[in-house]
Each structure stands twice: as structure tokens, then as C-alpha cells.
C-alpha positions as CSV (number, residue, x, y, z in Angstrom):
1,M,8.1,-8.6,-11.4
2,S,5.0,-7.6,-12.2
3,S,3.6,-4.0,-9.6
4,P,2.5,-4.8,-6.1
5,R,-2.2,-4.6,-6.3
6,Y,-3.7,-2.7,-3.8
7,L,-7.0,-3.1,-2.6
8,I,-8.6,-0.6,-1.0
9,D,-11.3,-0.9,1.2
10,T,-14.7,1.5,1.0
11,N,-13.1,3.8,3.7
12,V,-10.5,4.4,2.4
13,F,-12.5,5.0,-1.2
14,I,-13.9,7.4,0.8
15,G,-11.1,9.2,2.2
16,L,-10.1,9.6,-1.1
17,E,-13.0,11.0,-2.8
18,D,-15.2,12.3,-0.3
19,H,-16.4,15.5,-0.6
20,A,-14.2,17.1,2.4
21,E,-10.7,17.5,2.7
22,V,-8.7,14.5,2.3
23,S,-5.8,13.3,5.0
24,P,-2.3,13.6,4.0
25,N,-1.4,9.9,4.2
26,F,-4.6,9.0,1.7
27,A,-3.1,12.0,-0.6
28,A,0.5,10.4,-0.2
29,L,-1.0,6.9,-0.9
30,Q,-2.6,7.4,-4.2
31,Q,0.7,9.5,-4.9
32,M,3.0,7.4,-4.1
33,A,1.4,4.4,-5.5
34,A,1.1,5.8,-9.0
35,R,4.8,7.7,-8.6
36,H,5.9,3.6,-8.4
37,G,3.4,2.3,-10.6
38,V,1.7,0.2,-7.9
39,E,-1.9,-0.8,-8.9
40,I,-5.1,0.7,-6.6
41,F,-8.1,-1.1,-6.8
42,V,-11.7,-1.7,-5.2
43,H,-13.8,-4.7,-5.0
44,E,-17.2,-5.4,-6.2
45,A,-18.3,-5.4,-2.4
46,A,-16.9,-2.0,-2.0
47,I,-20.2,-1.1,-4.7
48,D,-21.9,-3.6,-3.0
49,D,-21.5,-1.2,0.5
50,I,-21.9,2.1,-1.7
51,K,-25.7,1.0,-2.8
52,R,-26.7,0.7,0.5
53,D,-25.9,3.9,1.4
54,K,-29.3,6.0,2.5
55,D,-28.5,9.3,1.0
56,D,-29.5,9.4,-2.7
57,A,-27.8,12.0,-4.0
58,R,-24.4,10.8,-1.4
59,R,-24.8,7.0,-3.2
60,R,-24.5,8.6,-6.7
61,V,-21.8,11.2,-6.7
62,A,-19.8,7.6,-4.8
63,L,-20.8,5.3,-7.5
64,S,-19.2,7.8,-10.1
65,K,-15.9,8.3,-8.1
66,I,-15.5,4.6,-7.8
67,K,-15.4,4.4,-11.5
68,K,-12.3,5.8,-11.8
69,F,-10.9,2.9,-10.1
70,P,-10.3,-0.7,-11.8
71,V,-12.4,-3.3,-10.0
72,I,-11.7,-6.6,-8.7
73,K,-14.9,-8.9,-9.4
74,K,-16.3,-11.1,-6.8
75,M,-15.3,-15.1,-7.4
76,A,-18.3,-17.1,-8.5
77,G,-19.5,-20.0,-6.6
78,I,-18.4,-18.5,-3.4
79,D,-21.0,-18.1,-0.5
80,K,-21.9,-16.7,3.0
81,A,-21.7,-20.2,4.5
82,M,-18.1,-20.7,3.1
83,L,-17.0,-17.4,3.5
84,E,-18.1,-17.3,7.5
85,A,-16.6,-20.7,8.3
86,K,-13.1,-19.0,6.6
87,F,-13.6,-15.6,8.1
88,G,-15.5,-16.1,11.0
89,T,-19.7,-14.4,11.7
90,I,-21.2,-12.6,9.2
91,G,-23.5,-10.7,11.2
92,R,-24.0,-7.8,9.0
93,P,-23.9,-6.9,5.5
94,N,-20.3,-5.1,6.3
95,D,-18.6,-7.9,7.5
96,L,-19.5,-10.1,3.8
97,V,-17.9,-7.2,2.4
98,D,-14.8,-7.7,5.1
99,A,-15.0,-11.2,4.0
100,T,-15.2,-11.1,0.7
101,L,-12.8,-8.5,0.4
102,L,-10.0,-11.0,2.4
103,H,-10.5,-13.7,0.2
104,A,-10.0,-11.5,-2.6
105,L,-7.1,-11.2,-0.5
106,E,-6.2,-15.1,0.5
107,I,-6.4,-16.5,-3.8
108,G,-4.2,-13.7,-4.8
109,V,-5.7,-11.1,-6.5
110,A,-4.3,-8.2,-4.5
111,D,-0.9,-8.4,-2.5
112,F,-2.4,-5.8,0.4
113,L,-5.9,-4.8,1.7
114,V,-5.6,-1.2,2.5
115,T,-8.4,-0.6,5.1
116,E,-8.9,1.3,8.6
117,D,-11.5,-0.6,9.8
118,Q,-10.0,-1.9,13.2
119,G,-12.7,-5.2,12.3
120,L,-11.1,-6.1,9.3
121,H,-7.6,-6.0,11.5
122,A,-8.4,-8.3,14.0
123,R,-10.5,-10.5,11.4
124,A,-7.5,-11.0,9.0
125,E,-5.3,-11.0,12.7
126,R,-7.1,-14.3,13.5
127,I,-6.7,-15.9,10.4
128,S,-2.8,-15.8,10.7
129,P,-0.2,-13.5,11.6
130,T,1.4,-13.3,7.9
131,F,-2.0,-12.8,6.4
132,G,-2.6,-10.1,8.5
133,A,0.6,-8.8,8.1
134,R,-0.9,-7.9,4.5
135,V,-3.8,-5.9,6.3
136,L,-2.9,-2.4,6.4
137,Y,-3.4,0.5,7.3
138,V,-3.2,3.6,5.1
139,A,-0.2,5.4,7.5
140,D,1.4,1.7,7.3
141,A,0.9,1.4,3.6
142,V,1.9,4.8,3.0
143,A,5.0,3.9,5.4
144,F,5.8,0.7,3.4
145,L,5.9,2.6,-0.4
146,R,8.4,4.8,1.4
147,T,10.7,1.7,2.5
148,T,10.0,0.0,-0.9
149,Y,11.0,2.5,-3.5
150,E,11.8,5.6,-2.5
151,A,15.1,6.6,-1.7
152,V,16.9,7.3,1.7
153,A,19.2,9.8,2.1
154,V,22.5,9.0,3.9
155,V,24.4,10.9,5.6
156,F,28.4,10.7,6.6
157,P,29.3,13.1,8.5
158,A,33.4,12.0,8.2
159,I,33.0,12.5,4.4
160,V,33.0,15.1,2.1
161,E,32.2,15.0,-1.4
162,M,34.3,16.4,-3.7
163,E,35.7,16.4,-7.7
164,A,39.3,14.2,-7.6
165,N,40.7,16.6,-9.6
166,T,40.5,18.6,-6.6
167,I,42.0,16.9,-3.8
168,S,45.5,16.9,-3.9
169,Q,48.3,14.4,-4.7
170,N,50.6,15.6,-1.8
171,D,47.1,14.3,0.5
172,P,47.0,11.8,3.3
173,I,44.8,9.9,2.0
174,F,47.0,8.7,-1.3
175,A,50.2,7.9,1.5
176,S,49.3,3.6,1.8
177,L,48.3,3.5,-2.0
178,R,51.8,5.0,-2.5
179,G,52.9,1.8,-0.2
180,D,51.2,-0.4,-1.4
181,Y,52.2,0.2,-5.2
182,P,54.8,0.7,-6.0
183,G,55.2,3.2,-9.0
184,F,52.0,4.7,-7.6
185,D,52.8,8.7,-8.3
186,I,54.6,7.8,-12.1
């Protein structure tokens, strides 16, 4: 089985790479993905999104930082009308980016889309609840990675872990074994 592929929206990329403190969930997403071989991608549409930033210096910095991520290319032949028919009204450039990301998710280029955009979540839910479940908030992506890959500590309060040689042969735990297995003490 290949490793899961997470496609991150522009707002997640910015949360990871902007000149600001990184949220613990954003940091955990990147750390856990790296630790467990989960691939994180950006979409070519996200690069278009960044190119529209009117702040020249911020745009240059973001475009240089986005190069750290592998890029999913746009599919040839997909136009606004096709995306709109499947994913709803596209009134602004950001809506086109959202629909393009959802299309990449739909065709299986990525297993999950990670975004903090509530509108994008709602757009995915309108397709189907199953499809919507593949669009995750950062905290949900972290929780999913944690439950999928991290060991869970289980505490059994009535059980004490000890080495076998430290248990006396007269311990009551062996009474039933003695009854079930003749010659147990031999």
C-alpha cells in the first residue's frame, strides 16, 4: 500500500510557512506526516492563488517557500464550466482554486484535502457526506494521523508487569494450570 497523500490548501501552506508563530496543530501535522511517511502536496492552483497577492515582497517570499512542497499539476482540459457543474458556483478566483482542489481530490490525486476554509468544507459536503469526510481541518488531520499511526497507551489497573522469573511457583496464578495440566510441577 502506498503512503497517503495530503493536499494542503493555501491557508494551510500559509499557516506553515508565513512569517508568524506556527500553530501547534500545523506543526504537528507536518511533524507527524514526516514521521509516518505521509506525503504533503500543494496544488498548482495554490501557486496561482499566491501569485494574485498584491504585496510584492510577501508574494515573492511565499512563492519561494512553496517550492519546498511537491506540486500537483492541473489536469488538462478541465475548465471553469466543468468545475462549476460539479462543485457549484465559481464567482471569484478563490472559488476556482477551491473547485480545482476538490477535483484533484475527487479523481484520487490526493487521499485527503486539508483546509481551514469553512466554505470549502461546505462545498465538499454538498457533493456527498463521504466526499466531505475527506476534507479535513488541520486539527482533524492531526487526530486522524495520530489514531492511524501512533501507539495508544493502554493501562490495565489490575495487571502488574513483571518478569516471569520473579513469580513464585507457589503463586495462586498457577493453581488452575496445575489442575488442567498433570505434571505441571515436574
